[in-house]
C-alpha positions as CSV (number, residue, x, y, z in Angstrom):
1,M,-0.5,14.9,12.6
2,T,0.2,18.5,13.1
3,K,3.8,17.8,13.0
4,Y,3.5,16.0,9.7
5,I,1.5,18.9,8.2
6,D,4.3,21.2,9.3
7,F,7.1,19.0,7.8
8,L,4.9,19.0,4.7
9,K,4.7,23.0,4.8
10,K,8.6,23.4,5.4
11,A,9.3,20.9,2.5
12,F,7.1,23.1,0.3
13,S,8.3,26.2,1.4
14,G,11.9,26.8,0.5
15,D,13.0,28.0,3.3
16,E,16.9,27.7,3.7
17,V,18.2,24.7,5.8
18,D,21.8,23.6,6.9
19,Y,21.3,19.9,5.3
20,T,24.8,18.9,7.0
21,K,23.5,19.3,10.4
22,I,19.8,18.3,10.5
23,T,19.3,14.4,10.9
24,I,19.9,12.7,7.9
25,R,16.2,11.2,7.7
26,S,14.7,14.8,7.8
27,A,17.6,16.2,5.2
28,V,16.6,13.2,2.5
29,L,13.0,13.8,3.1
30,L,13.0,17.7,2.9
31,L,14.9,17.2,-0.2
32,A,13.1,14.4,-1.4
33,I,9.2,15.7,-1.5
34,P,9.6,18.5,-3.3
35,M,12.1,16.7,-5.9
36,M,9.5,14.0,-6.3
37,L,6.8,16.2,-7.2
38,E,9.2,18.4,-9.3
39,M,9.8,15.4,-11.5
40,A,6.5,13.9,-11.4
41,M,5.6,17.2,-13.2
42,E,8.0,16.8,-15.9
43,S,6.6,13.5,-16.8
44,V,3.3,14.9,-17.1
45,F,4.4,17.0,-20.1
46,A,5.0,13.7,-21.7
47,L,1.5,12.0,-20.7
48,V,-0.8,15.1,-21.1
49,D,0.7,15.2,-24.9
50,L,0.2,11.8,-25.3
51,Y,-3.0,11.4,-24.2
52,F,-4.9,14.0,-26.1
53,V,-2.9,13.2,-29.5
54,G,-4.0,9.7,-28.6
55,H,-7.7,10.5,-29.3
56,L,-6.8,12.5,-32.6
57,K,-8.0,10.7,-36.3
58,E,-4.1,9.7,-37.3
59,S,-3.6,8.8,-33.5
60,G,-1.3,5.7,-34.4
61,Y,1.0,8.4,-36.7
62,A,0.7,11.2,-33.6
63,I,1.4,8.7,-30.9
64,Q,4.5,7.6,-32.7
65,S,5.4,11.0,-33.8
66,V,5.3,12.2,-29.9
67,G,7.4,9.2,-29.0
68,L,10.1,9.1,-31.5
69,T,10.4,13.2,-31.0
70,E,10.9,12.3,-27.2
71,S,13.3,9.8,-28.0
72,V,15.5,12.3,-30.2
73,L,15.1,14.9,-27.6
74,S,16.8,12.5,-25.1
75,V,20.0,13.4,-26.5
76,M,18.8,17.7,-25.4
77,Y,17.7,16.3,-22.2
78,S,21.3,14.4,-21.4
79,I,23.1,17.8,-22.6
80,A,20.7,19.1,-20.2
81,I,20.8,17.0,-17.4
82,G,24.6,16.6,-17.8
83,M,25.3,20.4,-17.3
84,S,22.5,20.5,-14.6
85,M,24.6,17.6,-12.9
86,A,28.0,20.1,-12.9
87,A,25.9,22.8,-11.5
88,T,24.2,20.4,-8.6
89,A,27.8,19.4,-8.0
90,L,29.3,22.4,-7.9
91,V,26.6,24.9,-6.2
92,A,26.2,22.2,-3.8
93,R,30.2,22.1,-2.7
94,R,30.4,26.1,-2.4
95,I,26.8,25.6,-0.3
96,G,28.5,23.3,2.1
97,E,31.9,25.5,2.3
98,K,29.8,28.2,3.3
99,N,30.6,30.1,0.0
100,P,27.3,30.9,-1.4
101,E,28.6,34.0,-3.5
102,Q,31.2,31.6,-5.7
103,A,28.1,29.0,-6.3
104,S,26.2,31.8,-7.7
105,R,29.0,32.5,-10.2
106,S,29.6,28.8,-10.7
107,A,26.0,28.6,-11.6
108,A,26.1,31.6,-13.9
109,Q,28.8,29.9,-16.1
110,V,26.8,26.6,-16.3
111,I,24.1,28.4,-18.1
112,L,26.3,30.7,-20.4
113,V,28.0,27.3,-21.6
114,S,24.4,25.5,-21.9
115,F,23.0,28.0,-23.8
116,I,25.4,28.1,-26.6
117,I,25.7,24.3,-27.0
118,T,21.8,24.0,-27.3
119,V,21.2,26.7,-29.6
120,I,23.5,25.3,-32.6
121,L,22.0,21.9,-31.7
122,S,18.5,22.6,-31.8
123,L,19.0,24.5,-35.3
124,F,20.2,21.4,-36.8
125,G,16.9,19.7,-35.2
126,V,14.6,22.6,-36.9
127,M,16.1,22.1,-40.3
128,Y,16.2,17.9,-40.3
129,A,13.0,17.2,-38.5
130,E,11.4,15.1,-41.0
131,E,14.2,13.4,-42.2
132,I,15.2,12.9,-38.1
133,L,11.8,11.1,-37.8
134,I,12.6,8.6,-40.7
135,L,15.8,7.8,-39.3
136,M,14.0,7.0,-36.2
137,G,12.0,4.3,-38.2
138,A,8.7,6.0,-38.7
139,K,7.4,5.7,-42.5
140,P,7.1,8.3,-44.9
141,E,3.9,9.6,-44.3
142,A,4.3,9.5,-40.7
143,A,7.0,11.6,-40.9
144,A,5.5,14.2,-42.7
145,Y,2.5,14.1,-40.4
146,G,4.5,14.9,-37.3
147,K,7.5,17.3,-38.8
148,D,5.8,20.0,-37.3
149,F,5.7,18.5,-34.0
150,T,9.5,17.9,-34.2
151,R,10.2,20.8,-35.5
152,I,8.6,22.9,-32.5
153,M,9.9,20.6,-29.8
154,M,13.4,20.8,-31.1
155,G,13.7,24.4,-31.8
156,S,12.4,25.1,-28.2
157,S,15.3,23.0,-26.9
158,V,16.8,26.1,-25.3
159,I,13.9,26.4,-23.0
160,I,14.1,22.7,-21.6
161,M,18.0,23.0,-21.2
162,L,17.6,26.0,-19.0
163,L,14.4,24.5,-17.0
164,F,16.6,21.6,-16.1
165,L,19.6,23.4,-15.9
166,I,17.9,26.1,-13.5
167,N,16.3,23.4,-11.4
168,G,19.3,22.0,-10.7
169,I,21.3,24.9,-9.7
170,F,18.6,25.1,-6.9
171,R,18.8,21.5,-6.4
172,G,22.7,21.9,-5.6
173,A,21.7,24.9,-3.0
174,G,19.1,22.6,-1.1
175,N,16.1,24.9,-2.4
176,A,13.8,22.2,-4.1
177,A,11.1,23.6,-3.7
178,I,11.6,26.3,-6.2
179,A,12.3,23.7,-8.8
180,M,9.3,21.8,-7.9
181,K,7.3,24.7,-8.0
182,S,8.7,25.8,-11.6
183,L,7.6,22.6,-12.9
184,W,3.9,22.9,-11.5
185,I,3.6,26.4,-13.0
186,A,4.9,24.9,-16.7
187,N,2.6,21.7,-16.5
188,I,-0.9,24.1,-15.5
189,M,0.0,26.3,-18.6
190,N,0.6,23.2,-20.4
191,I,-2.7,21.4,-19.2
192,I,-4.8,24.3,-19.9
193,L,-3.4,25.3,-23.7
194,C,-3.2,21.7,-24.9
195,P,-6.7,21.2,-25.5
196,V,-7.2,24.6,-26.7
197,F,-4.6,24.7,-28.9
198,I,-5.0,20.8,-30.1
199,K,-8.9,20.9,-30.6
200,G,-8.7,24.9,-31.1
201,F,-11.1,27.2,-28.9
202,G,-13.0,30.6,-30.4
203,P,-10.7,32.4,-32.7
204,I,-7.6,29.9,-32.0
205,P,-7.8,27.2,-34.5
206,A,-7.7,23.3,-34.3
207,M,-3.9,22.5,-34.6
208,G,-4.1,18.8,-33.8
209,L,-0.1,18.0,-33.1
210,T,1.1,20.7,-33.7
211,G,-0.9,22.5,-31.1
212,A,0.6,20.0,-28.7
213,A,4.0,21.2,-29.0
214,L,3.3,24.7,-29.2
215,A,1.1,24.2,-25.6
216,T,4.3,22.3,-24.0
217,T,6.8,24.9,-25.6
218,I,4.6,28.0,-24.0
219,G,4.1,26.2,-20.5
220,R,8.3,25.2,-20.0
221,S,8.7,28.9,-21.2
222,V,6.6,30.1,-18.5
223,G,8.3,27.8,-15.9
224,V,11.5,29.7,-17.2
225,I,10.5,33.2,-16.5
226,Y,9.7,32.1,-12.9
227,Q,13.2,30.2,-12.4
228,L,14.7,33.3,-13.9
229,Y,12.9,35.5,-11.1
230,H,14.4,33.6,-8.1
231,L,17.6,33.2,-9.6
232,L,18.1,37.2,-10.9
233,V,15.6,39.1,-8.9
234,A,14.4,37.3,-5.5
235,D,16.7,37.3,-2.6
236,T,17.5,33.7,-2.6
237,Q,21.0,32.3,-1.6
238,I,22.1,31.9,-5.2
239,R,21.5,35.1,-6.7
240,I,23.0,35.8,-10.1
241,V,24.3,39.6,-11.2
242,L,24.7,39.7,-14.9
243,S,28.4,40.4,-14.4
244,Y,28.8,36.7,-13.4
245,F,28.0,35.8,-16.9
246,T,31.6,37.1,-18.2
247,P,33.4,34.2,-19.1
248,D,35.4,32.5,-16.4
249,F,37.7,30.1,-18.3
250,K,39.1,28.8,-15.5
251,Q,35.7,28.1,-13.9
252,I,34.4,27.0,-17.8
253,K,37.1,24.3,-17.5
254,S,36.1,22.8,-14.1
255,I,32.3,22.6,-15.5
256,V,33.5,20.6,-18.5
257,K,35.9,18.5,-16.8
258,I,32.3,17.6,-14.7
259,A,29.9,17.8,-17.2
260,T,31.3,16.4,-20.3
261,P,31.4,13.0,-19.1
262,G,27.7,13.6,-16.8
263,I,26.6,14.3,-20.8
264,F,28.3,11.4,-22.1
265,Q,26.9,9.3,-19.6
266,F,23.1,9.9,-20.2
267,V,23.9,10.4,-24.3
268,I,25.0,7.0,-23.9
269,A,21.8,5.8,-22.1
270,S,19.4,8.1,-24.4
271,C,21.7,6.6,-27.7
272,S,20.4,3.4,-26.1
273,W,17.0,3.9,-25.9
274,I,16.8,5.4,-29.5
275,F,18.0,2.0,-30.7
276,L,15.7,0.2,-28.8
277,A,12.9,2.4,-29.9
278,Q,14.2,2.1,-33.6
279,L,14.4,-2.1,-33.4
280,V,10.8,-2.3,-31.9
281,A,9.7,0.1,-35.0
282,T,11.2,-2.0,-37.7
283,T,10.4,-5.4,-35.8
284,G,6.9,-4.7,-35.0
285,G,5.5,-1.6,-37.1
286,E,3.7,0.9,-36.3
287,N,1.5,-0.9,-33.7
288,A,4.5,-2.0,-31.8
289,S,6.2,1.3,-31.7
290,A,3.3,3.2,-30.6
291,G,2.8,0.7,-27.8
292,Y,6.1,0.7,-27.0
293,Q,6.3,4.4,-26.5
294,T,3.0,4.7,-24.6
295,A,4.6,1.7,-22.2
296,L,7.4,4.3,-21.8
297,R,5.6,7.3,-21.4
298,L,3.7,5.3,-18.9
299,M,6.9,4.2,-17.0
300,M,8.4,7.5,-17.0
301,F,5.7,8.7,-15.3
302,F,6.7,6.8,-12.0
303,M,10.5,6.6,-12.9
304,L,10.7,10.3,-12.7
305,P,9.5,11.0,-9.3
306,A,11.8,8.2,-8.2
307,W,15.0,9.8,-10.0
308,G,13.4,13.1,-8.2
309,L,13.9,11.3,-4.6
310,S,17.2,10.1,-6.1
311,N,18.5,13.5,-6.4
312,A,18.6,14.0,-2.6
313,A,21.4,12.0,-2.8
314,S,23.1,14.0,-5.2
315,T,22.6,17.4,-3.2
316,L,23.1,15.4,0.0
317,V,26.2,14.1,-1.0
318,G,27.6,17.6,-2.5
319,Q,27.0,19.7,0.5
320,N,27.9,16.9,3.0
321,M,31.4,16.6,1.2
322,G,32.1,20.4,1.0
323,A,31.6,20.4,5.1
324,N,34.1,17.3,5.3
325,E,31.1,15.1,6.3
326,M,31.9,12.0,4.4
327,L,30.3,9.1,6.6
328,R,27.1,11.3,6.7
329,A,27.3,11.8,3.0
330,E,27.5,7.9,2.9
331,Q,24.8,7.6,5.1
332,S,22.5,9.9,3.4
333,V,22.7,7.9,0.2
334,M,22.0,4.6,1.6
335,K,19.0,6.2,3.5
336,T,17.7,7.3,0.0
337,V,18.3,3.9,-1.4
338,K,15.8,3.0,1.2
339,Y,12.9,5.3,0.7
340,N,13.2,4.9,-3.3
341,V,13.5,0.8,-2.8
342,I,9.8,1.3,-1.1
343,F,8.5,3.5,-3.7
344,M,9.7,1.7,-6.7
345,L,8.3,-1.6,-4.8
346,A,4.8,0.5,-5.0
347,V,5.2,1.5,-8.4
348,S,5.8,-2.4,-9.3
349,L,2.6,-3.4,-8.0
350,I,0.7,-0.5,-10.1
351,F,2.0,-1.4,-13.3
352,F,1.3,-5.6,-12.7
353,F,-2.2,-5.0,-11.3
354,L,-3.3,-1.8,-13.1
355,G,-1.5,-2.2,-16.5
356,D,-4.2,-2.7,-18.5
357,F,-6.2,0.4,-17.2
358,L,-3.0,2.7,-17.3
359,V,-2.4,1.4,-21.4
360,S,-6.3,1.7,-21.7
361,F,-6.6,5.6,-20.4
362,F,-4.1,6.8,-23.3
363,T,-5.4,4.3,-26.6
364,R,-8.2,3.0,-27.8
365,E,-6.5,0.7,-30.3
366,P,-6.4,-3.3,-29.4
367,E,-3.2,-3.9,-31.2
368,I,-1.4,-1.1,-29.4
369,K,-2.8,-1.9,-26.3
370,V,-1.2,-5.5,-26.5
371,F,2.1,-4.3,-27.0
372,A,1.8,-1.6,-24.3
373,R,1.0,-3.8,-21.6
374,N,3.4,-6.6,-22.9
375,A,6.3,-4.0,-22.5
376,L,4.8,-2.6,-18.9
377,H,4.8,-6.1,-17.6
378,I,8.2,-7.0,-18.7
379,M,10.2,-3.6,-17.9
380,S,8.3,-3.2,-14.7
381,V,10.1,-6.8,-13.3
382,G,13.6,-4.7,-12.5
383,F,12.3,-1.5,-10.7
384,L,13.3,-2.0,-7.6
385,F,16.8,-2.5,-9.4
386,Y,16.2,0.7,-10.9
387,G,15.6,2.0,-7.8
388,I,18.6,1.3,-6.2
389,G,21.0,2.1,-9.5
390,M,19.5,5.5,-9.7
391,V,20.2,6.6,-6.4
392,L,24.1,5.4,-6.7
393,I,24.4,7.3,-10.0
394,N,23.1,10.3,-8.6
395,A,25.4,10.0,-5.6
396,F,28.3,9.5,-7.8
397,N,27.6,12.8,-9.7
398,G,26.8,14.8,-6.7
399,A,30.1,13.9,-5.3
400,G,31.7,15.3,-9.0
401,D,32.7,11.9,-10.0
402,T,31.0,11.3,-13.4
403,W,33.1,9.4,-15.0
404,T,32.3,6.0,-12.8
405,P,28.8,5.9,-14.1
406,T,29.6,7.0,-17.6
407,W,31.8,3.9,-18.1
408,V,28.8,2.1,-16.1
409,N,26.5,3.0,-18.7
410,F,29.0,2.5,-21.7
411,F,29.4,-0.8,-20.5
412,G,25.9,-1.8,-19.3
413,F,24.0,-0.4,-22.3
414,W,26.2,-0.4,-25.3
415,L,27.9,-3.5,-24.6
416,F,25.4,-5.4,-23.1
417,Q,21.8,-4.2,-23.4
418,I,22.0,-3.2,-27.6
419,P,23.8,-6.4,-28.3
420,L,21.3,-8.8,-26.1
421,A,17.8,-6.8,-27.5
422,Y,19.3,-7.4,-31.1
423,L,20.1,-10.8,-30.6
424,L,16.7,-11.6,-29.0
425,S,14.7,-9.3,-31.5
426,K,16.1,-10.4,-34.8
427,H,18.5,-13.4,-34.0
428,F,16.0,-15.5,-32.2
429,G,13.2,-13.7,-33.8
430,I,11.0,-12.7,-30.4
431,G,10.9,-9.5,-31.9
432,P,9.6,-6.4,-29.7
433,K,9.6,-8.6,-26.6
434,G,13.0,-9.6,-27.0
435,V,13.8,-5.6,-26.6
436,F,11.5,-5.6,-23.5
437,I,13.5,-8.2,-22.4
438,S,17.0,-6.5,-22.5
439,I,15.7,-3.2,-20.4
440,P,15.3,-4.7,-16.8
441,V,18.2,-7.4,-17.5
442,A,20.8,-4.8,-18.5
443,E,19.4,-2.5,-15.3
444,I,19.6,-5.2,-12.9
445,L,23.6,-5.4,-14.1
446,I,24.0,-2.2,-14.2
447,T,22.6,-1.7,-10.3
448,I,24.8,-4.6,-9.0
449,V,28.2,-3.1,-10.6
450,A,27.5,0.5,-9.3
451,F,27.1,-0.8,-5.9
452,I,30.3,-2.6,-6.0
453,L,32.2,0.8,-7.0
454,F,30.1,3.1,-4.6
455,K,31.3,0.6,-1.4
456,K,34.8,1.2,-2.7
457,G,34.8,4.6,-1.8
458,K,36.9,6.5,-4.4
459,W,34.1,8.9,-5.2
460,K,35.2,10.2,-1.8
461,T,38.4,11.4,-3.2
462,V,37.1,13.9,-5.8
463,K,38.0,17.3,-5.8
464,V,35.7,20.1,-7.5
């Protein structure tokens, strides 16, 4: 028991470790434990908001506004994740080469490029918040109700980007503990502030749905401040000084080369989710949309820790390739696949047996519960494949081969999932259930294709 406690302390400590030298099992677990907890904390943001707004008077409008806003923000997340992919790949490769100064310079350049892009897009979201909700399928009265929530969340996109991006930098360096702690801090602030701003406390008025957006934004901002301290001030392996932010166009070109397909990779997936959300709203109405968004938030609560576990593969592939340990890189991926399959099997059982209880925790409306329960049961069928697929996608990205998963996502989501969802829901008249069915079917196909391409090994030849 003592050795397990010591191992957990080591995983949480943030101490620097050479992941190219220790056993593969230890390397995967030392990275995976804090990474899973980090991503679990990211999913808590949406669940905390969903819980509190689900008990507001206009809960149907509120849940729909939160869900549709998150769907639109997923485009912002895609940019942040795509840029963080570039950061993780570059930083991990340089750390594997034992060159922390160049890793720090790469990190600064990624932050510079990402900041400029996100500011421009967030301004667009602030100006057209209500129109965006209507475009997503919300009724005019629901859009009017939720526009301030959407405006604040879109306006805080820079904070969201920094939270994802800087954590990607620390993960690439192998310091997953700092990434985890930043999300802990952000979530603690959000959990404290959500009831205060939503319901009111003392001199603070009750702001309802708008209060949820403010609480989330402030919580994330505090987490970013913690990250910046460790990036700019604390004595860590990645240490950025202001001169590193001077534009280095050769480095920026390398970043864009990796990040562009990475961004497309997640934009493709996000746009697919947006289309599915709109399809559910138009074929099933407000209750179906709210039920689907509730199911998605619950699903992401469990999926994000699995994504965190799969991030271990990204770091280990990058660092081992930097150390010219190609066999070890591949073995690290397969070990991570094994652990993620075990985790996702447990999640499938939870959703199958406890789906009704989990849904009831977030909404009292019987009609919403029915749609949420059906969505959970159908989507959970493909969880084992999700677990394998996300590890393989992260392995490609960690190697800097961001084009392969981008093409896989393009064919899997846009040329297969979207047409299938449309056919089932509208042509065959199944409605929202047809959309739910298309999700696991597409993910199974994507996983099979990704596994075949991974085994071919082209990713081993990528230079970054």
